[in-house]
N, C-alpha and C positions, 0 to 999 in steps of 0.2 A: 557924754550923756545929753548935753545941750543939743548936739547935732541930731540925735535920734528924735528928741521932742520937736525940734524945728521941722524936721522932715515930716513927722506925723501930722503936725498942725497944718503945714502947707498942703499935704495930701488931702486932709479933710476939707480945707478951704477950696481947693481945686474941685473936689467932688461936689461940694455945695454949688459951685458955679456950674458944673456940668448938669446937676439937677435943675437948676434955674433955667438954663438954656433948653433942656429937654422939655420942661413944662411950657416954656414960651413957644416951642415948636408946635404945640397943639393948637395954637391960635392961627396958624397958617396952613392952608390946604396942601396936602401931600408933602409937607415938610418932613414928617416922620418917616416917609418912605425914601428919602434921600440917603446918600451914603452916610452923612453926618448923623442924621436922625436914627438910622439903624445902629450905628456905633454907640450913640448915646443910649439907645434902648437896651442894648446888650449890657451896658455897665450900670444903668439906672434902674431898670425894671426889677432885678432881683432884690434891690434894697427897698423899692417902693411897694412891692407886693404884700409884705406882711402888714404894712400900714393900711393898705387898701382893704385887707381882710378884716381889720379891726375897726376902722373908721368908715362908716357908710357915707356915700355922697349925700349932700344936701340939695336935692333936686338935680339941677344940671351942674352943680359946683362940687368938685372933688377937693376937699380940704386936706386929704391925707398927705400930699406933697409938702404942704406948709408945715405939718407936724413933723414930717421926715427931715425937713431942713432945720427946724428948731432942735430936733434931737442931735443933728450933726453939730449945730452951734453950741449946744450944751456940752457935747463931747469935746469940742475944741477948747472951750473955757475950762472944762474939767482937767484936760491935759495940762493947761497952763497952771492951774491950781496945784496939780500933782507935782509939777516940776518945781514950783516955788516951795512946796512942802519938803521935797527931797533935797533940794540945793541949799 
């Protein structure tokens, strides 16, 4: 059981880093059109889209990725709490 929780927590952390890198790519011109940018777009955009529909941008700043990352962090800590409760 510990192995499953460890794998899930690690996957959520890796996905959080993928989101952060994808967000940072928006600061560089044409970075999202690169192979890495397109790969990250394929795995990050389906997760970010619901947050973008719910949370409107504040002028030029899109805060929905911050909320999406916070949700992933809460899920990670929730898995830790669940494991402590089960074990």
